[in-house]
C-alpha positions in Angstrom: 95.9 86.1 133.6 99.5 87.0 132.9 101.0 86.5 129.4 104.6 86.4 128.3 105.3 88.3 125.1 108.6 87.4 123.6 109.9 89.4 120.6 112.8 88.3 118.6 114.6 91.1 116.8 115.7 91.1 113.2 119.4 91.7 112.3 120.5 95.3 112.4 117.4 96.5 114.2 119.1 99.0 116.6 118.3 102.2 114.7 114.7 101.2 114.2 114.5 100.2 117.8 115.7 103.6 119.0 113.2 105.4 116.8 110.3 103.3 117.9 111.3 103.1 121.6 109.5 106.2 123.0 106.1 105.0 121.7 106.9 101.4 122.9 107.8 102.6 126.4 104.6 104.7 126.6 102.5 101.6 125.9 104.4 99.8 128.7 103.9 102.7 131.1 100.2 102.5 130.4 100.1 98.9 131.4 102.2 99.8 134.5 99.8 102.6 135.4 96.9 100.1 135.1 98.7 97.7 137.5 99.0 95.1 134.7 102.7 95.0 134.0 104.8 92.4 135.9 108.1 93.1 134.1 109.5 94.2 130.8 113.0 94.5 129.3 115.3 93.7 126.4 117.8 90.9 125.9 121.2 92.4 125.2 122.9 90.8 122.1 126.1 90.4 124.1 126.8 89.7 127.8 126.7 93.3 128.9 124.3 95.6 130.7 124.9 98.2 127.9 125.5 96.3 124.7 126.2 99.5 122.7 126.2 99.0 119.0 125.7 95.3 119.4 122.1 96.1 120.2 119.6 93.6 121.4 118.3 90.2 120.4 114.8 90.7 121.6 112.5 91.6 124.5 110.4 90.0 127.2 107.1 91.6 128.5 105.0 89.9 131.1 101.7 91.6 131.6 98.1 90.8 132.5 95.4 90.6 129.8 91.8 89.4 129.8 92.7 86.7 127.2 95.4 85.2 125.0 93.7 86.9 122.0 93.9 90.3 123.8 97.6 89.8 124.6 98.3 88.8 121.0 96.5 91.9 119.7 98.5 94.1 122.1 101.7 92.6 120.8 100.7 92.9 117.2 100.0 96.7 117.7 103.3 97.3 119.5 105.6 99.8 117.7 108.4 97.3 117.7 106.2 94.9 115.8 104.7 97.6 113.5 108.1 99.0 112.5 109.7 95.6 111.9 112.1 95.7 114.9 110.7 92.3 115.9 111.0 89.6 113.2 108.9 87.2 115.3 106.6 87.3 118.3 105.5 84.6 120.7 102.7 85.0 123.2 102.1 82.4 125.9 100.2 82.2 129.1 102.4 82.7 132.1 101.8 81.7 135.7 103.9 83.5 138.3 105.1 81.2 141.0 108.0 83.0 142.8 108.7 85.3 144.4 
């Protein structure tokens, strides 16, 4: 089943995000290579494709896991969680309808 992992960033997280990003992206690429990643991306803090120093307010990852517990464990082990970029994480089942 798919699960939506929604991370909310703490204030002033841009530098920590940039440092943790390579390892975070590698984990996403692993999901992609396994055919389990539906989509992933950040929420810019301002209405801009490139928010610059404004940074991001969080991220959304939708990926397939065997269970809610497995999805939560994956999110807990993510570098953005481990380094404190995310101040909060929500993991919920997701059912793709369209397209």
